[in-house]
MDTraj code that builds the backbone (N, CA, C; nanometers):
import mdtraj as md
import numpy as np

residues = "MET LYS ILE ALA ILE ILE ASN GLY PRO ASN LEU ASN LEU LEU GLY LYS ARG GLU PRO GLU VAL TYR GLY SER GLN THR PHE GLU MET TYR LEU GLU GLU LEU ARG LYS GLU PHE PRO ASP VAL ALA PHE ASP TYR PHE GLN SER ASN VAL GLU GLY GLU LEU VAL ASN PHE ILE HIS ASP SER GLY PHE THR HIS ASP GLY ILE ILE LEU ASN GLY GLY ALA TYR THR HIS THR SER VAL ALA ILE ARG ASP ALA ILE ALA GLY ILE ARG THR ARG VAL VAL GLU VAL HIS ILE SER ASN ILE TYR ALA ARG GLU GLU PHE ARG HIS THR SER LEU THR ALA ALA LYS ALA VAL GLY VAL ILE THR GLY LEU GLY MET LYS GLY TYR ALA LEU ALA VAL ARG PHE PHE LEU PRO".split()
xyz = np.array([
    [0.0830, -0.1146, -0.0076],
    [-0.0143, -0.0193, 0.0051],
    [0.0554, 0.1370, 0.0058],
    [0.0631, 0.1911, -0.1023],
    [0.1392, 0.3333, -0.1024],
    [0.0600, 0.4430, -0.1038],
    [0.0678, 0.5286, 0.0234],
    [0.0138, 0.6400, -0.0085],
    [0.0808, 0.7645, 0.0038],
    [0.0272, 0.8794, -0.0532],
    [0.0537, 1.0185, -0.0884],
    [0.0169, 1.1229, 0.0316],
    [0.0673, 1.1971, 0.0740],
    [0.0087, 1.2837, 0.1720],
    [0.0810, 1.4214, 0.1309],
    [-0.0195, 1.5112, 0.0963],
    [0.0107, 1.6254, 0.0384],
    [-0.0608, 1.7374, 0.1414],
    [0.0236, 1.8514, 0.1528],
    [0.0009, 1.9336, 0.2407],
    [0.0143, 2.0897, 0.1391],
    [-0.0611, 2.1690, 0.1829],
    [-0.0546, 2.3013, 0.1085],
    [0.0093, 2.4070, 0.1993],
    [-0.0158, 2.5204, 0.1840],
    [0.0532, 2.6583, 0.2107],
    [0.0357, 2.6534, 0.3702],
    [0.1213, 2.7021, 0.4378],
    [0.1588, 2.7278, 0.5736],
    [0.1451, 2.6103, 0.6400],
    [0.1199, 2.4927, 0.5960],
    [0.1040, 2.3814, 0.6732],
    [0.2600, 2.3446, 0.7137],
    [0.3773, 2.4003, 0.6560],
    [0.5221, 2.3760, 0.7174],
    [0.5154, 2.4483, 0.8637],
    [0.4194, 2.5334, 0.8880],
    [0.4651, 2.5852, 1.0279],
    [0.3785, 2.4977, 1.1248],
    [0.3327, 2.3981, 1.1076],
    [0.2632, 2.3391, 1.2193],
    [0.3320, 2.3142, 1.3161],
    [0.2802, 2.3045, 1.4204],
    [0.3776, 2.3630, 1.5856],
    [0.4208, 2.4726, 1.6261],
    [0.4016, 2.5561, 1.5246],
    [0.4218, 2.7078, 1.5627],
    [0.3362, 2.7956, 1.5376],
    [0.2567, 2.7390, 1.3848],
    [0.1427, 2.8442, 1.3848],
    [0.0031, 2.8821, 1.4416],
    [-0.0527, 2.9351, 1.5048],
    [-0.1519, 2.9361, 1.5882],
    [-0.1739, 2.7730, 1.6464],
    [-0.1316, 2.7502, 1.7668],
    [-0.1505, 2.6501, 1.8227],
    [-0.2652, 2.5841, 1.8691],
    [-0.3217, 2.6977, 1.9057],
    [-0.4750, 2.6895, 1.9456],
    [-0.5507, 2.5929, 1.8566],
    [-0.5607, 2.6308, 1.7355],
    [-0.6014, 2.6178, 1.6193],
    [-0.5569, 2.4682, 1.5734],
    [-0.3979, 2.4481, 1.5611],
    [-0.3597, 2.3620, 1.4873],
    [-0.2686, 2.2864, 1.5420],
    [-0.2837, 2.2948, 1.7133],
    [-0.1820, 2.2350, 1.8159],
    [-0.0504, 2.2566, 1.7885],
    [0.0546, 2.1753, 1.8637],
    [0.2087, 2.2226, 1.9047],
    [0.3087, 2.1047, 1.8307],
    [0.2106, 2.0122, 1.7754],
    [0.2896, 1.9169, 1.6941],
    [0.3379, 1.9214, 1.5596],
    [0.4387, 1.9023, 1.5061],
    [0.5226, 1.9751, 1.3714],
    [0.4304, 1.7967, 1.2952],
    [0.4036, 1.8390, 1.1972],
    [0.3420, 1.7190, 1.0711],
    [0.4575, 1.6130, 1.0885],
    [0.6188, 1.6579, 1.0649],
    [0.7253, 1.5427, 1.0733],
    [0.7337, 1.4868, 1.1871],
    [0.6616, 1.5468, 1.2987],
    [0.6462, 1.4547, 1.4093],
    [0.5279, 1.3145, 1.3993],
    [0.3955, 1.4306, 1.3769],
    [0.3091, 1.3215, 1.3413],
    [0.3509, 1.1972, 1.2545],
    [0.3701, 1.2591, 1.1423],
    [0.3935, 1.1407, 1.0381],
    [0.4803, 1.0503, 1.0630],
    [0.5941, 1.0593, 1.2095],
    [0.6703, 0.9475, 1.2392],
    [0.5478, 0.8513, 1.3340],
    [0.4438, 0.8751, 1.3873],
    [0.3499, 0.8237, 1.4495],
    [0.2762, 0.7692, 1.3499],
    [0.2517, 0.8123, 1.2297],
    [0.1511, 0.7531, 1.1101],
    [0.2549, 0.6271, 1.0892],
    [0.3634, 0.6393, 1.0398],
    [0.4485, 0.5142, 1.0146],
    [0.4437, 0.3866, 1.1007],
    [0.4630, 0.4562, 1.2437],
    [0.4522, 0.3506, 1.3552],
    [0.3208, 0.2513, 1.3460],
    [0.1938, 0.3435, 1.3658],
    [0.0743, 0.3003, 1.3385],
    [0.0489, 0.1880, 1.2324],
    [0.0770, 0.2640, 1.1299],
    [0.0667, 0.1657, 1.0011],
    [0.1923, 0.1332, 0.9063],
    [0.2674, 0.0318, 1.0018],
    [0.4121, -0.0068, 0.9109],
    [0.4018, -0.1034, 0.7831],
    [0.2838, -0.1116, 0.7188],
    [0.2910, -0.1748, 0.5842],
    [0.2301, -0.0921, 0.4840],
    [0.2299, 0.0264, 0.5278],
    [0.2198, 0.1695, 0.4296],
    [0.3400, 0.2243, 0.4016],
    [0.3425, 0.2773, 0.2825],
    [0.4624, 0.3189, 0.2671],
    [0.4162, 0.4626, 0.1992],
    [0.4620, 0.5661, 0.3453],
    [0.4113, 0.7206, 0.2428],
    [0.5216, 0.8186, 0.2236],
    [0.4744, 0.8342, 0.0960],
    [0.5501, 0.9634, 0.0535],
    [0.4530, 1.0931, 0.0937],
    [0.5371, 1.2114, 0.1539],
    [0.5018, 1.3174, 0.2195],
    [0.5750, 1.4182, 0.1039],
    [0.4874, 1.5167, 0.0856],
    [0.4931, 1.6248, 0.0000],
    [0.4101, 1.7635, 0.0920],
    [0.5125, 1.8739, 0.0753],
    [0.4203, 2.0270, 0.1412],
    [0.4920, 2.1290, 0.0618],
    [0.4304, 2.2072, 0.0101],
    [0.4637, 2.3093, -0.0571],
    [0.3451, 2.4210, -0.0547],
    [0.4474, 2.5606, -0.0501],
    [0.3704, 2.6557, -0.0520],
    [0.3148, 2.7368, -0.1858],
    [0.3496, 2.6322, -0.2867],
    [0.3269, 2.6978, -0.3857],
    [0.2116, 2.5923, -0.4807],
    [0.1121, 2.6447, -0.5538],
    [0.0055, 2.6048, -0.6073],
    [0.0506, 2.5122, -0.7265],
    [0.1286, 2.5458, -0.8346],
    [0.1763, 2.4676, -0.9550],
    [0.2564, 2.3556, -0.8774],
    [0.3291, 2.3462, -0.7612],
    [0.4203, 2.2297, -0.7137],
    [0.3069, 2.1292, -0.6538],
    [0.2194, 2.1822, -0.5851],
    [0.1124, 2.0963, -0.5455],
    [0.0379, 2.0170, -0.6639],
    [-0.0048, 2.0985, -0.7634],
    [-0.0579, 2.0406, -0.8729],
    [0.0331, 1.9407, -0.9710],
    [0.1407, 1.9886, -0.9788],
    [0.2373, 1.8493, -1.0107],
    [0.2959, 1.7412, -0.9296],
    [0.2671, 1.7612, -0.7974],
    [0.2673, 1.6225, -0.7335],
    [0.1688, 1.5604, -0.7273],
    [0.0358, 1.6009, -0.7493],
    [-0.0704, 1.5228, -0.7362],
    [-0.1094, 1.4681, -0.9028],
    [-0.0184, 1.5417, -0.9863],
    [0.0044, 1.4346, -1.1300],
    [0.0710, 1.2938, -1.1126],
    [0.2185, 1.3623, -1.0213],
    [0.2866, 1.2757, -1.0280],
    [0.2525, 1.1452, -0.9416],
    [0.1550, 1.1436, -0.8335],
    [0.1179, 1.0471, -0.7389],
    [0.0227, 0.9934, -0.8114],
    [-0.0469, 1.0629, -0.8925],
    [-0.1933, 1.0494, -0.9262],
    [-0.1987, 0.9309, -0.9759],
    [-0.1045, 0.8560, -1.0390],
    [-0.1176, 0.6938, -1.1253],
    [-0.0308, 0.6133, -1.0750],
    [0.0415, 0.6466, -0.9788],
    [0.1571, 0.5758, -0.8824],
    [0.0882, 0.5318, -0.7257],
    [0.0274, 0.5755, -0.7025],
    [-0.0517, 0.5460, -0.5510],
    [-0.1526, 0.5022, -0.5599],
    [-0.2087, 0.4221, -0.4102],
    [-0.3383, 0.3905, -0.3970],
    [-0.4256, 0.4615, -0.3582],
    [-0.3664, 0.6094, -0.2887],
    [-0.4682, 0.7016, -0.2496],
    [-0.3523, 0.8037, -0.2015],
    [-0.4550, 0.9287, -0.2031],
    [-0.3884, 1.0595, -0.1481],
    [-0.4720, 1.0847, -0.0643],
    [-0.3807, 1.1544, 0.0294],
    [-0.4067, 1.2657, 0.1371],
    [-0.4114, 1.4025, 0.1286],
    [-0.5172, 1.4773, 0.0994],
    [-0.4879, 1.5984, 0.0469],
    [-0.5287, 1.7162, 0.1944],
    [-0.4641, 1.7985, 0.2100],
    [-0.4861, 1.9018, 0.2770],
    [-0.4245, 2.0195, 0.2415],
    [-0.5122, 2.0849, 0.1397],
    [-0.4827, 2.1549, 0.0556],
    [-0.4545, 2.3471, 0.0895],
    [-0.4851, 2.3438, 0.2378],
    [-0.4871, 2.4371, 0.3212],
    [-0.5486, 2.5702, 0.2698],
    [-0.5012, 2.6859, 0.2063],
    [-0.5999, 2.8002, 0.1736],
    [-0.6746, 2.7641, 0.0237],
    [-0.5518, 2.6790, -0.0387],
    [-0.5959, 2.6488, -0.1584],
    [-0.7476, 2.5857, -0.1829],
    [-0.7753, 2.5082, -0.0511],
    [-0.9011, 2.4486, -0.0785],
    [-1.0211, 2.5532, -0.1035],
    [-0.9987, 2.6513, -0.0858],
    [-1.1136, 2.7747, -0.0813],
    [-1.0802, 2.8235, -0.1972],
    [-0.9669, 2.8333, -0.2881],
    [-0.9738, 2.9019, -0.4415],
    [-0.9096, 2.8502, -0.5754],
    [-0.8530, 2.7113, -0.5199],
    [-0.7847, 2.6837, -0.6301],
    [-0.8611, 2.5797, -0.7268],
    [-0.8919, 2.6555, -0.8421],
    [-0.9668, 2.5671, -0.9837],
    [-0.8667, 2.4439, -1.0393],
    [-0.7249, 2.5153, -1.0027],
    [-0.6296, 2.4403, -1.0878],
    [-0.6030, 2.2709, -0.9532],
    [-0.5877, 2.2557, -0.8749],
    [-0.5963, 2.1786, -0.7585],
    [-0.6782, 2.0526, -0.7773],
    [-0.8209, 2.1545, -0.7763],
    [-0.9597, 2.0789, -0.8178],
    [-0.9529, 1.9984, -1.0017],
    [-0.8845, 2.0821, -1.0366],
    [-0.8769, 1.9938, -1.1588],
    [-0.7848, 1.8952, -1.1932],
    [-0.6567, 1.9132, -1.1074],
    [-0.5430, 1.8116, -1.1116],
    [-0.6406, 1.6326, -1.0367],
    [-0.6938, 1.7004, -0.9334],
    [-0.7705, 1.5469, -0.8619],
    [-0.8654, 1.5125, -0.9943],
    [-0.9445, 1.6106, -1.0542],
    [-0.9981, 1.5457, -1.1138],
    [-0.9691, 1.4560, -1.2568],
    [-0.8124, 1.4954, -1.2705],
    [-0.7509, 1.4312, -1.3926],
    [-0.6908, 1.3336, -1.3342],
    [-0.6843, 1.2876, -1.2566],
    [-0.6101, 1.1425, -1.1888],
    [-0.6678, 1.0367, -1.1625],
    [-0.5914, 0.9052, -1.1683],
    [-0.7039, 0.8012, -1.1099],
    [-0.6799, 0.7635, -0.9797],
    [-0.6271, 0.8088, -0.9441],
    [-0.5898, 0.7769, -0.7448],
    [-0.7160, 0.8693, -0.6815],
    [-0.7623, 0.7880, -0.5780],
    [-0.8873, 0.8385, -0.5282],
    [-0.7940, 0.9420, -0.4497],
    [-0.8517, 1.0464, -0.3829],
    [-0.8091, 1.1675, -0.2718],
    [-0.9181, 1.1834, -0.1398],
    [-0.9026, 1.1638, -0.0286],
    [-0.9174, 1.1909, 0.0710],
    [-0.8772, 1.3384, 0.0876],
    [-0.9649, 1.4605, 0.1268],
    [-0.9595, 1.5821, 0.1632],
    [-0.9553, 1.5822, 0.3246],
    [-0.8519, 1.6496, 0.3658],
    [-0.8373, 1.6648, 0.5056],
    [-0.8137, 1.7872, 0.5911],
    [-0.8801, 1.8154, 0.6849],
    [-0.8498, 1.9517, 0.7435],
    [-0.8209, 1.9607, 0.8619],
    [-0.7529, 1.9896, 0.9391],
    [-0.7063, 1.9607, 1.0604],
    [-0.8077, 2.0568, 1.1698],
    [-0.8346, 2.1533, 1.1360],
    [-0.9294, 2.2315, 1.1988],
    [-1.0767, 2.2303, 1.0954],
    [-1.1903, 2.2679, 1.1884],
    [-1.2904, 2.2444, 1.1726],
    [-1.3584, 2.3695, 1.0596],
    [-1.3224, 2.3727, 0.9008],
    [-1.3192, 2.4331, 0.8535],
    [-1.4891, 2.5336, 0.8235],
    [-1.5945, 2.4418, 0.8880],
    [-1.7157, 2.5122, 0.9169],
    [-1.7193, 2.5911, 1.0446],
    [-1.6501, 2.5865, 1.1379],
    [-1.6243, 2.6491, 1.2341],
    [-1.5515, 2.7960, 1.2450],
    [-1.5003, 2.7992, 1.1251],
    [-1.3894, 2.9137, 1.1170],
    [-1.4996, 2.9951, 1.0246],
    [-1.3929, 3.1126, 0.9408],
    [-1.4740, 3.2413, 0.9065],
    [-1.4973, 3.1866, 0.7781],
    [-1.6319, 3.2815, 0.7126],
    [-1.7326, 3.2278, 0.6128],
    [-1.6648, 3.1714, 0.5041],
    [-1.5416, 3.2380, 0.4593],
    [-1.4883, 3.2152, 0.2996],
    [-1.4242, 3.0935, 0.3075],
    [-1.4004, 3.0297, 0.4497],
    [-1.3405, 2.8772, 0.4125],
    [-1.4579, 2.7659, 0.4154],
    [-1.5758, 2.8183, 0.4368],
    [-1.6874, 2.7249, 0.4326],
    [-1.6896, 2.6362, 0.2810],
    [-1.6597, 2.7012, 0.1865],
    [-1.6321, 2.6547, 0.0574],
    [-1.5075, 2.6000, 0.0275],
    [-1.4985, 2.4544, 0.0016],
    [-1.4177, 2.3865, -0.0474],
    [-1.4316, 2.3597, -0.2036],
    [-1.3613, 2.4409, -0.3046],
    [-1.3621, 2.3798, -0.4053],
    [-1.3094, 2.2368, -0.4849],
    [-1.2356, 2.1897, -0.3831],
    [-1.1568, 2.0825, -0.4300],
    [-1.2569, 1.9726, -0.3579],
    [-1.3146, 1.9739, -0.2673],
    [-1.3902, 1.8473, -0.1990],
    [-1.4983, 1.7801, -0.2906],
    [-1.5625, 1.8526, -0.3863],
    [-1.6446, 1.7630, -0.4957],
    [-1.5576, 1.6548, -0.6023],
    [-1.4382, 1.6716, -0.5561],
    [-1.3628, 1.6008, -0.6798],
    [-1.2898, 1.4664, -0.5799],
    [-1.2728, 1.4932, -0.4357],
    [-1.2309, 1.3882, -0.3745],
    [-1.3641, 1.2842, -0.3075],
    [-1.3218, 1.1739, -0.2763],
    [-1.3840, 1.0954, -0.2368],
    [-1.4505, 1.1043, -0.1198],
    [-1.4085, 1.1862, -0.0367],
    [-1.4533, 1.2147, 0.0924],
    [-1.4019, 1.3199, 0.1593],
    [-1.4249, 1.3991, 0.2556],
    [-1.3584, 1.4756, 0.3356],
    [-1.3742, 1.4743, 0.5240],
    [-1.2373, 1.4753, 0.5576],
    [-1.2413, 1.4540, 0.6818],
    [-1.2080, 1.6274, 0.7300],
    [-1.3138, 1.6364, 0.8444],
    [-1.2904, 1.8030, 0.8890],
    [-1.3274, 1.8292, 1.0722],
    [-1.1726, 1.9343, 1.0696],
    [-1.2055, 1.9242, 1.2511],
    [-1.1467, 1.8244, 1.3445],
    [-1.1197, 1.7194, 1.2723],
    [-1.0527, 1.6277, 1.4286],
    [-0.9210, 1.6273, 1.4127],
    [-0.8233, 1.7573, 1.4119],
    [-0.6958, 1.7501, 1.4351],
    [-0.6185, 1.6703, 1.3576],
    [-0.4924, 1.6250, 1.3842],
    [-0.3991, 1.5595, 1.3243],
    [-0.4592, 1.3901, 1.2654],
    [-0.5858, 1.3460, 1.3828],
    [-0.6130, 1.2335, 1.3583],
    [-0.6762, 1.2167, 1.2279],
    [-0.7108, 1.3217, 1.1475],
    [-0.8022, 1.3110, 1.0634],
    [-0.7024, 1.2391, 0.9369],
    [-0.5769, 1.2380, 0.9580],
    [-0.5387, 1.1795, 0.8562],
    [-0.4966, 1.0036, 0.8778],
    [-0.4908, 1.0011, 1.0426],
    [-0.5283, 0.8560, 1.0122],
    [-0.6217, 0.7911, 0.9845],
    [-0.7257, 0.8616, 1.0169],
    [-0.8679, 0.8074, 0.9696],
    [-0.8685, 0.7882, 0.8195],
    [-0.8189, 0.9115, 0.7075],
    [-0.8051, 0.8829, 0.5987],
    [-0.7130, 0.7468, 0.5425],
    [-0.6203, 0.7415, 0.6055],
    [-0.5197, 0.6032, 0.5791],
    [-0.6291, 0.4837, 0.5936],
    [-0.6766, 0.4596, 0.7228],
    [-0.7793, 0.3625, 0.7432],
    [-0.8922, 0.3475, 0.6296],
    [-0.9157, 0.4603, 0.5579],
    [-0.9949, 0.4212, 0.4478],
    [-0.9512, 0.3851, 0.3307],
    [-0.8085, 0.4164, 0.2721],
    [-0.7857, 0.3477, 0.2109],
    [-0.7112, 0.1969, 0.2388],
    [-0.7375, 0.1533, 0.3418],
    [-0.6957, 0.0198, 0.3527],
    [-0.7599, -0.0853, 0.3220],
    [-0.7215, -0.1751, 0.2880],
    [-0.8579, -0.3349, 0.2469],
    [-0.9215, -0.3720, 0.3599],
])
top = md.Topology()
chain = top.add_chain()
for i, resn in enumerate(residues, 1):
    res = top.add_residue(resn, chain, resSeq=i)
    for name in ("N", "CA", "C"):
        top.add_atom(name, md.element.get_by_symbol(name[0]), res)
traj = md.Trajectory(xyz[None], top)
């Protein structure tokens, strides 16, 4: 089982950015926990603050992986390009958000990418990534 985890803009600041919303753990620390919890899963992790780099990684992993977990960050609410990238690949995508986007500012209530994802997990903290992994397991 091969799963790509793709995090968008500002998620490189996890552990530092708004700890009351996102917690105090870096994603790299959490990824080690995921690898221990799911030893039979090969994880490829990519984070970028650049929309085109995210699109390229979706293209690259969208035909070679068993699943993609995508937290598009702010691009969730603005990126037609990422939506189209998801629509153009074979691999299923689960959209994950650490915070509950529906409990935040109104502009965050709309996800342009959710309609092309197989499902959305929002507001369960980092545990949302583990739930997405479980979805892809046989």
